[in-house]
PDB file of N, CA, C and O in Angstrom:
ATOM      1  N   MET A   1       0.839  -1.181   0.000  1.00  0.00           N
ATOM      2  CA  MET A   1       0.000   0.000   0.000  1.00  0.00           C
ATOM      3  C   MET A   1       0.886   1.247   0.000  1.00  0.00           C
ATOM      4  O   MET A   1       1.846   1.341   0.765  1.00  0.00           O
ATOM      5  N   VAL A   2       0.558   2.176  -0.846  1.00  0.00           N
ATOM      6  CA  VAL A   2       1.337   3.402  -0.988  1.00  0.00           C
ATOM      7  C   VAL A   2       0.855   4.427   0.029  1.00  0.00           C
ATOM      8  O   VAL A   2      -0.343   4.665   0.183  1.00  0.00           O
ATOM      9  N   TYR A   3       1.832   5.032   0.726  1.00  0.00           N
ATOM     10  CA  TYR A   3       1.501   6.054   1.724  1.00  0.00           C
ATOM     11  C   TYR A   3       1.182   7.357   1.019  1.00  0.00           C
ATOM     12  O   TYR A   3       1.987   7.839   0.222  1.00  0.00           O
ATOM     13  N   ARG A   4       0.034   7.931   1.293  1.00  0.00           N
ATOM     14  CA  ARG A   4      -0.364   9.226   0.750  1.00  0.00           C
ATOM     15  C   ARG A   4      -0.693  10.143   1.913  1.00  0.00           C
ATOM     16  O   ARG A   4      -1.732   9.989   2.555  1.00  0.00           O
ATOM     17  N   PRO A   5       0.185  11.097   2.188  1.00  0.00           N
ATOM     18  CA  PRO A   5      -0.047  11.967   3.337  1.00  0.00           C
ATOM     19  C   PRO A   5      -1.211  12.929   3.113  1.00  0.00           C
ATOM     20  O   PRO A   5      -1.791  13.443   4.069  1.00  0.00           O
ATOM     21  N   PHE A   6      -1.548  13.168   1.849  1.00  0.00           N
ATOM     22  CA  PHE A   6      -2.582  14.151   1.562  1.00  0.00           C
ATOM     23  C   PHE A   6      -3.469  13.605   0.461  1.00  0.00           C
ATOM     24  O   PHE A   6      -3.005  13.329  -0.646  1.00  0.00           O
ATOM     25  N   GLN A   7      -4.739  13.451   0.769  1.00  0.00           N
ATOM     26  CA  GLN A   7      -5.683  13.023  -0.241  1.00  0.00           C
ATOM     27  C   GLN A   7      -6.747  14.099  -0.394  1.00  0.00           C
ATOM     28  O   GLN A   7      -7.355  14.542   0.581  1.00  0.00           O
ATOM     29  N   SER A   8      -6.953  14.499  -1.614  1.00  0.00           N
ATOM     30  CA  SER A   8      -7.926  15.536  -1.888  1.00  0.00           C
ATOM     31  C   SER A   8      -8.617  15.219  -3.188  1.00  0.00           C
ATOM     32  O   SER A   8      -8.039  14.596  -4.078  1.00  0.00           O
ATOM     33  N   THR A   9      -9.850  15.648  -3.294  1.00  0.00           N
ATOM     34  CA  THR A   9     -10.574  15.462  -4.542  1.00  0.00           C
ATOM     35  C   THR A   9     -10.203  16.537  -5.552  1.00  0.00           C
ATOM     36  O   THR A   9     -10.573  16.441  -6.722  1.00  0.00           O
ATOM     37  N   TYR A  10      -9.478  17.556  -5.115  1.00  0.00           N
ATOM     38  CA  TYR A  10      -9.101  18.646  -6.017  1.00  0.00           C
ATOM     39  C   TYR A  10      -7.777  18.410  -6.733  1.00  0.00           C
ATOM     40  O   TYR A  10      -7.466  19.108  -7.698  1.00  0.00           O
ATOM     41  N   TYR A  11      -6.993  17.434  -6.275  1.00  0.00           N
ATOM     42  CA  TYR A  11      -5.688  17.162  -6.890  1.00  0.00           C
ATOM     43  C   TYR A  11      -5.597  15.685  -7.223  1.00  0.00           C
ATOM     44  O   TYR A  11      -6.123  14.845  -6.493  1.00  0.00           O
ATOM     45  N   ASP A  12      -4.928  15.365  -8.331  1.00  0.00           N
ATOM     46  CA  ASP A  12      -4.746  13.962  -8.684  1.00  0.00           C
ATOM     47  C   ASP A  12      -3.444  13.449  -8.064  1.00  0.00           C
ATOM     48  O   ASP A  12      -2.843  14.141  -7.242  1.00  0.00           O
ATOM     49  N   ALA A  13      -3.008  12.265  -8.439  1.00  0.00           N
ATOM     50  CA  ALA A  13      -1.823  11.651  -7.838  1.00  0.00           C
ATOM     51  C   ALA A  13      -0.546  12.431  -8.126  1.00  0.00           C
ATOM     52  O   ALA A  13       0.392  12.376  -7.330  1.00  0.00           O
ATOM     53  N   GLN A  14      -0.485  13.158  -9.243  1.00  0.00           N
ATOM     54  CA  GLN A  14       0.694  13.965  -9.578  1.00  0.00           C
ATOM     55  C   GLN A  14       0.566  15.403  -9.061  1.00  0.00           C
ATOM     56  O   GLN A  14       1.350  16.275  -9.438  1.00  0.00           O
ATOM     57  N   MET A  15      -0.405  15.638  -8.215  1.00  0.00           N
ATOM     58  CA  MET A  15      -0.662  16.951  -7.607  1.00  0.00           C
ATOM     59  C   MET A  15      -0.998  18.020  -8.654  1.00  0.00           C
ATOM     60  O   MET A  15      -0.643  19.187  -8.484  1.00  0.00           O
ATOM     61  N   ARG A  16      -1.667  17.632  -9.713  1.00  0.00           N
ATOM     62  CA  ARG A  16      -2.160  18.579 -10.703  1.00  0.00           C
ATOM     63  C   ARG A  16      -3.586  18.948 -10.343  1.00  0.00           C
ATOM     64  O   ARG A  16      -4.324  18.138  -9.781  1.00  0.00           O
ATOM     65  N   ALA A  17      -3.972  20.179 -10.669  1.00  0.00           N
ATOM     66  CA  ALA A  17      -5.319  20.646 -10.365  1.00  0.00           C
ATOM     67  C   ALA A  17      -6.336  19.878 -11.203  1.00  0.00           C
ATOM     68  O   ALA A  17      -6.151  19.668 -12.402  1.00  0.00           O
ATOM     69  N   SER A  18      -7.403  19.471 -10.546  1.00  0.00           N
ATOM     70  CA  SER A  18      -8.455  18.740 -11.255  1.00  0.00           C
ATOM     71  C   SER A  18      -9.426  19.737 -11.890  1.00  0.00           C
ATOM     72  O   SER A  18      -9.409  20.919 -11.547  1.00  0.00           O
ATOM     73  N   PRO A  19     -10.255  19.276 -12.795  1.00  0.00           N
ATOM     74  CA  PRO A  19     -11.256  20.174 -13.372  1.00  0.00           C
ATOM     75  C   PRO A  19     -12.192  20.775 -12.317  1.00  0.00           C
ATOM     76  O   PRO A  19     -12.652  21.907 -12.468  1.00  0.00           O
ATOM     77  N   ALA A  20     -12.471  20.026 -11.260  1.00  0.00           N
ATOM     78  CA  ALA A  20     -13.331  20.549 -10.197  1.00  0.00           C
ATOM     79  C   ALA A  20     -12.677  21.740  -9.502  1.00  0.00           C
ATOM     80  O   ALA A  20     -13.349  22.721  -9.185  1.00  0.00           O
ATOM     81  N   LEU A  21     -11.364  21.657  -9.263  1.00  0.00           N
ATOM     82  CA  LEU A  21     -10.656  22.776  -8.631  1.00  0.00           C
ATOM     83  C   LEU A  21     -10.638  23.985  -9.549  1.00  0.00           C
ATOM     84  O   LEU A  21     -10.833  25.111  -9.091  1.00  0.00           O
ATOM     85  N   LEU A  22     -10.411  23.772 -10.821  1.00  0.00           N
ATOM     86  CA  LEU A  22     -10.406  24.885 -11.777  1.00  0.00           C
ATOM     87  C   LEU A  22     -11.773  25.551 -11.847  1.00  0.00           C
ATOM     88  O   LEU A  22     -11.866  26.776 -11.937  1.00  0.00           O
ATOM     89  N   ARG A  23     -12.841  24.744 -11.805  1.00  0.00           N
ATOM     90  CA  ARG A  23     -14.197  25.307 -11.795  1.00  0.00           C
ATOM     91  C   ARG A  23     -14.465  26.070 -10.505  1.00  0.00           C
ATOM     92  O   ARG A  23     -15.134  27.103 -10.534  1.00  0.00           O
ATOM     93  N   ALA A  24     -13.962  25.589  -9.381  1.00  0.00           N
ATOM     94  CA  ALA A  24     -14.193  26.262  -8.098  1.00  0.00           C
ATOM     95  C   ALA A  24     -13.455  27.590  -8.021  1.00  0.00           C
ATOM     96  O   ALA A  24     -13.937  28.529  -7.388  1.00  0.00           O
ATOM     97  N   ARG A  25     -12.289  27.681  -8.658  1.00  0.00           N
ATOM     98  CA  ARG A  25     -11.502  28.915  -8.619  1.00  0.00           C
ATOM     99  C   ARG A  25     -11.911  29.932  -9.673  1.00  0.00           C
ATOM    100  O   ARG A  25     -11.593  31.114  -9.540  1.00  0.00           O
ATOM    101  N   ALA A  26     -12.592  29.509 -10.692  1.00  0.00           N
ATOM    102  CA  ALA A  26     -12.911  30.372 -11.833  1.00  0.00           C
ATOM    103  C   ALA A  26     -13.626  31.662 -11.455  1.00  0.00           C
ATOM    104  O   ALA A  26     -13.250  32.711 -11.979  1.00  0.00           O
ATOM    105  N   PRO A  27     -14.633  31.658 -10.580  1.00  0.00           N
ATOM    106  CA  PRO A  27     -15.319  32.927 -10.288  1.00  0.00           C
ATOM    107  C   PRO A  27     -14.431  33.958  -9.593  1.00  0.00           C
ATOM    108  O   PRO A  27     -14.723  35.153  -9.643  1.00  0.00           O
ATOM    109  N   TYR A  28     -13.370  33.521  -8.957  1.00  0.00           N
ATOM    110  CA  TYR A  28     -12.519  34.436  -8.190  1.00  0.00           C
ATOM    111  C   TYR A  28     -11.263  34.869  -8.940  1.00  0.00           C
ATOM    112  O   TYR A  28     -10.491  35.680  -8.428  1.00  0.00           O
ATOM    113  N   LEU A  29     -11.050  34.348 -10.131  1.00  0.00           N
ATOM    114  CA  LEU A  29      -9.815  34.612 -10.860  1.00  0.00           C
ATOM    115  C   LEU A  29      -9.628  36.094 -11.169  1.00  0.00           C
ATOM    116  O   LEU A  29      -8.557  36.643 -10.910  1.00  0.00           O
ATOM    117  N   ILE A  30     -10.637  36.742 -11.711  1.00  0.00           N
ATOM    118  CA  ILE A  30     -10.526  38.158 -12.082  1.00  0.00           C
ATOM    119  C   ILE A  30     -10.385  39.027 -10.832  1.00  0.00           C
ATOM    120  O   ILE A  30      -9.532  39.913 -10.782  1.00  0.00           O
ATOM    121  N   LYS A  31     -11.217  38.775  -9.830  1.00  0.00           N
ATOM    122  CA  LYS A  31     -11.152  39.586  -8.600  1.00  0.00           C
ATOM    123  C   LYS A  31      -9.812  39.427  -7.892  1.00  0.00           C
ATOM    124  O   LYS A  31      -9.246  40.406  -7.405  1.00  0.00           O
ATOM    125  N   ASN A  32      -9.306  38.210  -7.833  1.00  0.00           N
ATOM    126  CA  ASN A  32      -8.016  37.984  -7.182  1.00  0.00           C
ATOM    127  C   ASN A  32      -6.879  38.633  -7.966  1.00  0.00           C
ATOM    128  O   ASN A  32      -5.934  39.153  -7.373  1.00  0.00           O
ATOM    129  N   THR A  33      -6.964  38.604  -9.286  1.00  0.00           N
ATOM    130  CA  THR A  33      -5.937  39.242 -10.117  1.00  0.00           C
ATOM    131  C   THR A  33      -5.945  40.752  -9.905  1.00  0.00           C
ATOM    132  O   THR A  33      -4.885  41.363  -9.773  1.00  0.00           O
ATOM    133  N   ILE A  34      -7.118  41.351  -9.873  1.00  0.00           N
ATOM    134  CA  ILE A  34      -7.225  42.797  -9.650  1.00  0.00           C
ATOM    135  C   ILE A  34      -6.714  43.167  -8.265  1.00  0.00           C
ATOM    136  O   ILE A  34      -5.998  44.157  -8.113  1.00  0.00           O
ATOM    137  N   THR A  35      -7.078  42.380  -7.251  1.00  0.00           N
ATOM    138  CA  THR A  35      -6.627  42.652  -5.886  1.00  0.00           C
ATOM    139  C   THR A  35      -5.114  42.514  -5.770  1.00  0.00           C
ATOM    140  O   THR A  35      -4.461  43.353  -5.149  1.00  0.00           O
ATOM    141  N   GLY A  36      -4.555  41.470  -6.358  1.00  0.00           N
ATOM    142  CA  GLY A  36      -3.106  41.276  -6.324  1.00  0.00           C
ATOM    143  C   GLY A  36      -2.374  42.400  -7.026  1.00  0.00           C
ATOM    144  O   GLY A  36      -1.346  42.872  -6.540  1.00  0.00           O
ATOM    145  N   THR A  37      -2.894  42.834  -8.165  1.00  0.00           N
ATOM    146  CA  THR A  37      -2.279  43.943  -8.897  1.00  0.00           C
ATOM    147  C   THR A  37      -2.343  45.229  -8.079  1.00  0.00           C
ATOM    148  O   THR A  37      -1.376  45.990  -8.046  1.00  0.00           O
ATOM    149  N   ALA A  38      -3.465  45.474  -7.425  1.00  0.00           N
ATOM    150  CA  ALA A  38      -3.607  46.684  -6.596  1.00  0.00           C
ATOM    151  C   ALA A  38      -2.643  46.669  -5.415  1.00  0.00           C
ATOM    152  O   ALA A  38      -2.038  47.692  -5.094  1.00  0.00           O
ATOM    153  N   ILE A  39      -2.500  45.525  -4.772  1.00  0.00           N
ATOM    154  CA  ILE A  39      -1.569  45.427  -3.641  1.00  0.00           C
ATOM    155  C   ILE A  39      -0.138  45.626  -4.117  1.00  0.00           C
ATOM    156  O   ILE A  39       0.637  46.332  -3.472  1.00  0.00           O
ATOM    157  N   PHE A  40       0.218  45.015  -5.232  1.00  0.00           N
ATOM    158  CA  PHE A  40       1.565  45.155  -5.793  1.00  0.00           C
ATOM    159  C   PHE A  40       1.831  46.608  -6.171  1.00  0.00           C
ATOM    160  O   PHE A  40       2.897  47.139  -5.859  1.00  0.00           O
ATOM    161  N   ALA A  41       0.879  47.259  -6.838  1.00  0.00           N
ATOM    162  CA  ALA A  41       1.053  48.652  -7.255  1.00  0.00           C
ATOM    163  C   ALA A  41       1.172  49.572  -6.050  1.00  0.00           C
ATOM    164  O   ALA A  41       1.950  50.525  -6.076  1.00  0.00           O
ATOM    165  N   THR A  42       0.414  49.301  -4.996  1.00  0.00           N
ATOM    166  CA  THR A  42       0.505  50.121  -3.780  1.00  0.00           C
ATOM    167  C   THR A  42       1.878  49.973  -3.139  1.00  0.00           C
ATOM    168  O   THR A  42       2.484  50.964  -2.728  1.00  0.00           O
ATOM    169  N   ALA A  43       2.365  48.755  -3.052  1.00  0.00           N
ATOM    170  CA  ALA A  43       3.686  48.531  -2.449  1.00  0.00           C
ATOM    171  C   ALA A  43       4.782  49.218  -3.258  1.00  0.00           C
ATOM    172  O   ALA A  43       5.661  49.862  -2.686  1.00  0.00           O
ATOM    173  N   ILE A  44       4.739  49.087  -4.578  1.00  0.00           N
ATOM    174  CA  ILE A  44       5.740  49.729  -5.427  1.00  0.00           C
ATOM    175  C   ILE A  44       5.617  51.251  -5.338  1.00  0.00           C
ATOM    176  O   ILE A  44       6.632  51.948  -5.316  1.00  0.00           O
ATOM    177  N   GLY A  45       4.399  51.772  -5.287  1.00  0.00           N
ATOM    178  CA  GLY A  45       4.187  53.214  -5.157  1.00  0.00           C
ATOM    179  C   GLY A  45       4.751  53.767  -3.863  1.00  0.00           C
ATOM    180  O   GLY A  45       5.379  54.826  -3.855  1.00  0.00           O
ATOM    181  N   ILE A  46       4.528  53.050  -2.765  1.00  0.00           N
ATOM    182  CA  ILE A  46       5.070  53.492  -1.471  1.00  0.00           C
ATOM    183  C   ILE A  46       6.589  53.445  -1.502  1.00  0.00           C
ATOM    184  O   ILE A  46       7.248  54.367  -1.021  1.00  0.00           O
ATOM    185  N   PHE A  47       7.146  52.385  -2.059  1.00  0.00           N
ATOM    186  CA  PHE A  47       8.599  52.264  -2.159  1.00  0.00           C
ATOM    187  C   PHE A  47       9.184  53.407  -2.983  1.00  0.00           C
ATOM    188  O   PHE A  47      10.169  54.025  -2.581  1.00  0.00           O
ATOM    189  N   ASP A  48       8.575  53.688  -4.142  1.00  0.00           N
ATOM    190  CA  ASP A  48       9.077  54.770  -4.994  1.00  0.00           C
ATOM    191  C   ASP A  48       8.952  56.124  -4.308  1.00  0.00           C
ATOM    192  O   ASP A  48       9.877  56.935  -4.356  1.00  0.00           O
ATOM    193  N   ALA A  49       7.813  56.369  -3.673  1.00  0.00           N
ATOM    194  CA  ALA A  49       7.621  57.652  -2.996  1.00  0.00           C
ATOM    195  C   ALA A  49       8.635  57.824  -1.873  1.00  0.00           C
ATOM    196  O   ALA A  49       9.197  58.906  -1.707  1.00  0.00           O
ATOM    197  N   TYR A  50       8.874  56.770  -1.103  1.00  0.00           N
ATOM    198  CA  TYR A  50       9.854  56.853  -0.025  1.00  0.00           C
ATOM    199  C   TYR A  50      11.257  57.085  -0.578  1.00  0.00           C
ATOM    200  O   TYR A  50      12.014  57.897  -0.045  1.00  0.00           O
ATOM    201  N   THR A  51      11.597  56.379  -1.634  1.00  0.00           N
ATOM    202  CA  THR A  51      12.926  56.536  -2.228  1.00  0.00           C
ATOM    203  C   THR A  51      13.142  57.950  -2.742  1.00  0.00           C
ATOM    204  O   THR A  51      14.193  58.542  -2.497  1.00  0.00           O
ATOM    205  N   ILE A  52      12.172  58.493  -3.444  1.00  0.00           N
ATOM    206  CA  ILE A  52      12.288  59.858  -3.952  1.00  0.00           C
ATOM    207  C   ILE A  52      12.369  60.853  -2.803  1.00  0.00           C
ATOM    208  O   ILE A  52      13.124  61.823  -2.876  1.00  0.00           O
ATOM    209  N   HIS A  53      11.601  60.623  -1.748  1.00  0.00           N
ATOM    210  CA  HIS A  53      11.633  61.513  -0.583  1.00  0.00           C
ATOM    211  C   HIS A  53      13.011  61.502   0.081  1.00  0.00           C
ATOM    212  O   HIS A  53      13.541  62.556   0.432  1.00  0.00           O
ATOM    213  N   VAL A  54      13.580  60.329   0.250  1.00  0.00           N
ATOM    214  CA  VAL A  54      14.881  60.212   0.910  1.00  0.00           C
ATOM    215  C   VAL A  54      15.982  60.806   0.046  1.00  0.00           C
ATOM    216  O   VAL A  54      16.861  61.498   0.560  1.00  0.00           O
ATOM    217  N   ILE A  55      15.952  60.550  -1.248  1.00  0.00           N
ATOM    218  CA  ILE A  55      16.996  61.065  -2.130  1.00  0.00           C
ATOM    219  C   ILE A  55      16.917  62.579  -2.255  1.00  0.00           C
ATOM    220  O   ILE A  55      17.945  63.244  -2.385  1.00  0.00           O
ATOM    221  N   SER A  56      15.712  63.127  -2.217  1.00  0.00           N
ATOM    222  CA  SER A  56      15.585  64.579  -2.351  1.00  0.00           C
ATOM    223  C   SER A  56      16.163  65.313  -1.143  1.00  0.00           C
ATOM    224  O   SER A  56      16.470  66.501  -1.236  1.00  0.00           O
ATOM    225  N   GLN A  57      16.315  64.631  -0.021  1.00  0.00           N
ATOM    226  CA  GLN A  57      16.885  65.254   1.168  1.00  0.00           C
ATOM    227  C   GLN A  57      18.409  65.225   1.167  1.00  0.00           C
ATOM    228  O   GLN A  57      19.043  65.889   1.987  1.00  0.00           O
ATOM    229  N   ASP A  58      18.990  64.474   0.267  1.00  0.00           N
ATOM    230  CA  ASP A  58      20.439  64.330   0.242  1.00  0.00           C
ATOM    231  C   ASP A  58      21.089  65.625  -0.217  1.00  0.00           C
ATOM    232  O   ASP A  58      20.692  66.214  -1.223  1.00  0.00           O
ATOM    233  N   GLU A  59      22.079  66.053   0.524  1.00  0.00           N
ATOM    234  CA  GLU A  59      22.822  67.250   0.163  1.00  0.00           C
ATOM    235  C   GLU A  59      24.270  66.845  -0.094  1.00  0.00           C
ATOM    236  O   GLU A  59      24.822  65.971   0.575  1.00  0.00           O
ATOM    237  N   PHE A  60      24.853  67.490  -1.060  1.00  0.00           N
ATOM    238  CA  PHE A  60      26.192  67.130  -1.469  1.00  0.00           C
ATOM    239  C   PHE A  60      27.202  68.185  -1.027  1.00  0.00           C
ATOM    240  O   PHE A  60      28.147  68.477  -1.761  1.00  0.00           O
ATOM    241  N   ASP A  61      27.018  68.759   0.159  1.00  0.00           N
ATOM    242  CA  ASP A  61      27.930  69.782   0.660  1.00  0.00           C
ATOM    243  C   ASP A  61      29.301  69.198   1.000  1.00  0.00           C
ATOM    244  O   ASP A  61      30.303  69.911   0.956  1.00  0.00           O
ATOM    245  N   ASP A  62      29.353  67.929   1.332  1.00  0.00           N
ATOM    246  CA  ASP A  62      30.613  67.313   1.735  1.00  0.00           C
ATOM    247  C   ASP A  62      31.444  66.816   0.550  1.00  0.00           C
ATOM    248  O   ASP A  62      32.566  66.346   0.733  1.00  0.00           O
ATOM    249  N   VAL A  63      30.897  66.919  -0.663  1.00  0.00           N
ATOM    250  CA  VAL A  63      31.615  66.460  -1.841  1.00  0.00           C
ATOM    251  C   VAL A  63      32.522  67.577  -2.337  1.00  0.00           C
ATOM    252  O   VAL A  63      32.085  68.708  -2.546  1.00  0.00           O
ATOM    253  N   ILE A  64      33.781  67.241  -2.519  1.00  0.00           N
ATOM    254  CA  ILE A  64      34.751  68.226  -2.991  1.00  0.00           C
ATOM    255  C   ILE A  64      34.731  68.220  -4.520  1.00  0.00           C
ATOM    256  O   ILE A  64      34.971  67.191  -5.151  1.00  0.00           O
ATOM    257  N   VAL A  65      34.445  69.372  -5.097  1.00  0.00           N
ATOM    258  CA  VAL A  65      34.396  69.507  -6.546  1.00  0.00           C
ATOM    259  C   VAL A  65      35.628  70.290  -6.971  1.00  0.00           C
ATOM    260  O   VAL A  65      35.840  71.408  -6.499  1.00  0.00           O
ATOM    261  N   PRO A  66      36.442  69.723  -7.852  1.00  0.00           N
ATOM    262  CA  PRO A  66      37.640  70.446  -8.286  1.00  0.00           C
ATOM    263  C   PRO A  66      37.254  71.666  -9.133  1.00  0.00           C
ATOM    264  O   PRO A  66      36.196  71.710  -9.760  1.00  0.00           O
ATOM    265  N   ASP A  67      38.169  72.664  -9.122  1.00  0.00           N
ATOM    266  CA  ASP A  67      37.891  73.888  -9.861  1.00  0.00           C
ATOM    267  C   ASP A  67      37.875  73.648 -11.358  1.00  0.00           C
ATOM    268  O   ASP A  67      36.967  74.109 -12.050  1.00  0.00           O
ATOM    269  N   LYS A  68      38.854  72.944 -11.861  1.00  0.00           N
ATOM    270  CA  LYS A  68      38.881  72.651 -13.284  1.00  0.00           C
ATOM    271  C   LYS A  68      39.328  71.214 -13.475  1.00  0.00           C
ATOM    272  O   LYS A  68      40.027  70.663 -12.625  1.00  0.00           O
ATOM    273  N   PRO A  69      38.938  70.611 -14.561  1.00  0.00           N
ATOM    274  CA  PRO A  69      39.303  69.213 -14.780  1.00  0.00           C
ATOM    275  C   PRO A  69      40.812  69.043 -14.952  1.00  0.00           C
ATOM    276  O   PRO A  69      41.510  69.946 -15.413  1.00  0.00           O
ATOM    277  N   ILE A  70      41.280  67.893 -14.581  1.00  0.00           N
ATOM    278  CA  ILE A  70      42.694  67.584 -14.698  1.00  0.00           C
ATOM    279  C   ILE A  70      42.983  67.188 -16.143  1.00  0.00           C
ATOM    280  O   ILE A  70      42.338  66.288 -16.682  1.00  0.00           O
ATOM    281  N   HIS A  71      43.943  67.851 -16.768  1.00  0.00           N
ATOM    282  CA  HIS A  71      44.312  67.544 -18.139  1.00  0.00           C
ATOM    283  C   HIS A  71      45.616  66.755 -18.128  1.00  0.00           C
ATOM    284  O   HIS A  71      46.606  67.151 -17.512  1.00  0.00           O
ATOM    285  N   ARG A  72      45.584  65.646 -18.819  1.00  0.00           N
ATOM    286  CA  ARG A  72      46.792  64.834 -18.921  1.00  0.00           C
ATOM    287  C   ARG A  72      47.514  65.209 -20.203  1.00  0.00           C
ATOM    288  O   ARG A  72      46.910  65.285 -21.273  1.00  0.00           O
ATOM    289  N   THR A  73      48.777  65.435 -20.084  1.00  0.00           N
ATOM    290  CA  THR A  73      49.558  65.762 -21.277  1.00  0.00           C
ATOM    291  C   THR A  73      49.903  64.514 -22.069  1.00  0.00           C
ATOM    292  O   THR A  73      50.151  64.574 -23.273  1.00  0.00           O
ATOM    293  N   ASP A  74      49.917  63.369 -21.369  1.00  0.00           N
ATOM    294  CA  ASP A  74      50.278  62.131 -22.049  1.00  0.00           C
ATOM    295  C   ASP A  74      49.041  61.271 -22.320  1.00  0.00           C
ATOM    296  O   ASP A  74      49.099  60.046 -22.209  1.00  0.00           O
ATOM    297  N   ALA A  75      47.935  61.903 -22.672  1.00  0.00           N
ATOM    298  CA  ALA A  75      46.704  61.161 -22.928  1.00  0.00           C
ATOM    299  C   ALA A  75      46.866  60.222 -24.112  1.00  0.00           C
ATOM    300  O   ALA A  75      46.337  59.110 -24.097  1.00  0.00           O
ATOM    301  N   GLN A  76      47.583  60.651 -25.127  1.00  0.00           N
ATOM    302  CA  GLN A  76      47.790  59.802 -26.294  1.00  0.00           C
ATOM    303  C   GLN A  76      48.577  58.548 -25.935  1.00  0.00           C
ATOM    304  O   GLN A  76      48.291  57.463 -26.441  1.00  0.00           O
ATOM    305  N   SER A  77      49.570  58.700 -25.061  1.00  0.00           N
ATOM    306  CA  SER A  77      50.360  57.533 -24.680  1.00  0.00           C
ATOM    307  C   SER A  77      49.536  56.558 -23.839  1.00  0.00           C
ATOM    308  O   SER A  77      49.773  55.352 -23.893  1.00  0.00           O
ATOM    309  N   VAL A  78      48.585  57.055 -23.073  1.00  0.00           N
ATOM    310  CA  VAL A  78      47.710  56.176 -22.292  1.00  0.00           C
ATOM    311  C   VAL A  78      46.855  55.344 -23.235  1.00  0.00           C
ATOM    312  O   VAL A  78      46.671  54.145 -23.024  1.00  0.00           O
ATOM    313  N   VAL A  79      46.337  55.980 -24.271  1.00  0.00           N
ATOM    314  CA  VAL A  79      45.524  55.253 -25.245  1.00  0.00           C
ATOM    315  C   VAL A  79      46.368  54.199 -25.955  1.00  0.00           C
ATOM    316  O   VAL A  79      45.920  53.073 -26.171  1.00  0.00           O
ATOM    317  N   GLU A  80      47.586  54.575 -26.311  1.00  0.00           N
ATOM    318  CA  GLU A  80      48.469  53.618 -26.983  1.00  0.00           C
ATOM    319  C   GLU A  80      48.792  52.435 -26.082  1.00  0.00           C
ATOM    320  O   GLU A  80      48.809  51.293 -26.541  1.00  0.00           O
ATOM    321  N   ARG A  81      49.049  52.699 -24.798  1.00  0.00           N
ATOM    322  CA  ARG A  81      49.351  51.598 -23.870  1.00  0.00           C
ATOM    323  C   ARG A  81      48.143  50.678 -23.708  1.00  0.00           C
ATOM    324  O   ARG A  81      48.301  49.462 -23.599  1.00  0.00           O
ATOM    325  N   ALA A  82      46.933  51.252 -23.693  1.00  0.00           N
ATOM    326  CA  ALA A  82      45.723  50.438 -23.571  1.00  0.00           C
ATOM    327  C   ALA A  82      45.546  49.559 -24.808  1.00  0.00           C
ATOM    328  O   ALA A  82      45.166  48.394 -24.692  1.00  0.00           O
ATOM    329  N   ARG A  83      45.819  50.108 -25.980  1.00  0.00           N
ATOM    330  CA  ARG A  83      45.731  49.316 -27.203  1.00  0.00           C
ATOM    331  C   ARG A  83      46.756  48.191 -27.201  1.00  0.00           C
ATOM    332  O   ARG A  83      46.448  47.064 -27.588  1.00  0.00           O
ATOM    333  N   GLN A  84      47.967  48.496 -26.768  1.00  0.00           N
ATOM    334  CA  GLN A  84      48.996  47.466 -26.723  1.00  0.00           C
ATOM    335  C   GLN A  84      48.621  46.349 -25.759  1.00  0.00           C
ATOM    336  O   GLN A  84      48.845  45.174 -26.046  1.00  0.00           O
ATOM    337  N   ALA A  85      48.047  46.718 -24.611  1.00  0.00           N
ATOM    338  CA  ALA A  85      47.639  45.708 -23.633  1.00  0.00           C
ATOM    339  C   ALA A  85      46.533  44.826 -24.178  1.00  0.00           C
ATOM    340  O   ALA A  85      46.562  43.607 -24.009  1.00  0.00           O
ATOM    341  N   SER A  86      45.534  45.453 -24.848  1.00  0.00           N
ATOM    342  CA  SER A  86      44.453  44.644 -25.401  1.00  0.00           C
ATOM    343  C   SER A  86      44.945  43.750 -26.536  1.00  0.00           C
ATOM    344  O   SER A  86      44.488  42.616 -26.673  1.00  0.00           O
ATOM    345  N   ASP A  87      45.879  44.255 -27.356  1.00  0.00           N
ATOM    346  CA  ASP A  87      46.457  43.424 -28.413  1.00  0.00           C
ATOM    347  C   ASP A  87      47.226  42.247 -27.829  1.00  0.00           C
ATOM    348  O   ASP A  87      47.168  41.137 -28.358  1.00  0.00           O
ATOM    349  N   ALA A  88      47.952  42.491 -26.728  1.00  0.00           N
ATOM    350  CA  ALA A  88      48.713  41.413 -26.093  1.00  0.00           C
ATOM    351  C   ALA A  88      47.763  40.362 -25.524  1.00  0.00           C
ATOM    352  O   ALA A  88      48.044  39.167 -25.619  1.00  0.00           O
ATOM    353  N   ARG A  89      46.633  40.788 -24.929  1.00  0.00           N
ATOM    354  CA  ARG A  89      45.651  39.828 -24.408  1.00  0.00           C
ATOM    355  C   ARG A  89      45.057  39.000 -25.532  1.00  0.00           C
ATOM    356  O   ARG A  89      44.902  37.785 -25.403  1.00  0.00           O
ATOM    357  N   LYS A  90      44.722  39.661 -26.641  1.00  0.00           N
ATOM    358  CA  LYS A  90      44.166  38.930 -27.774  1.00  0.00           C
ATOM    359  C   LYS A  90      45.173  37.924 -28.316  1.00  0.00           C
ATOM    360  O   LYS A  90      44.812  36.808 -28.689  1.00  0.00           O
ATOM    361  N   HIS A  91      46.421  38.325 -28.353  1.00  0.00           N
ATOM    362  CA  HIS A  91      47.471  37.438 -28.861  1.00  0.00           C
ATOM    363  C   HIS A  91      47.648  36.233 -27.945  1.00  0.00           C
ATOM    364  O   HIS A  91      47.871  35.122 -28.426  1.00  0.00           O
ATOM    365  N   GLN A  92      47.550  36.436 -26.619  1.00  0.00           N
ATOM    366  CA  GLN A  92      47.694  35.332 -25.669  1.00  0.00           C
ATOM    367  C   GLN A  92      46.515  34.373 -25.757  1.00  0.00           C
ATOM    368  O   GLN A  92      46.693  33.164 -25.614  1.00  0.00           O
ATOM    369  N   GLU A  93      45.325  34.888 -25.989  1.00  0.00           N
ATOM    370  CA  GLU A  93      44.130  34.042 -26.043  1.00  0.00           C
ATOM    371  C   GLU A  93      44.112  33.165 -27.281  1.00  0.00           C
ATOM    372  O   GLU A  93      43.564  32.063 -27.251  1.00  0.00           O
ATOM    373  N   SER A  94      44.700  33.636 -28.363  1.00  0.00           N
ATOM    374  CA  SER A  94      44.637  32.849 -29.599  1.00  0.00           C
ATOM    375  C   SER A  94      45.795  31.889 -29.749  1.00  0.00           C
ATOM    376  O   SER A  94      45.872  31.164 -30.741  1.00  0.00           O
TER     377      SER A  94
END
C-alpha cells in the first residue's frame, strides 16, 4: 500500500489541479488578479515615494568639486598603452 499523506478530490496523484478545482476557482480569478495587482502597485508606489523623498533630502555639501578638470599631457600615450595591452591579451588568447 502506498503512503499518501494528503488526499484531496481537487488534486490527482501527480498533484495537478483537477477540473473541479479549476471550476471552483474560476469565479474568483478576475477579482483575485485585480486585488493582487492593486496590492503590488501600492507597495511599489510606497517604495518609490519613499525613495524619492529620501533622495531629495540628500545634500552634497561634503563632496569636494575640483575647480577645473585635470588635463593629462600624455593622454595619447595612455591610449596607446591600452591598445597594446588589449592586443597582447588577444594574442595570448589565440
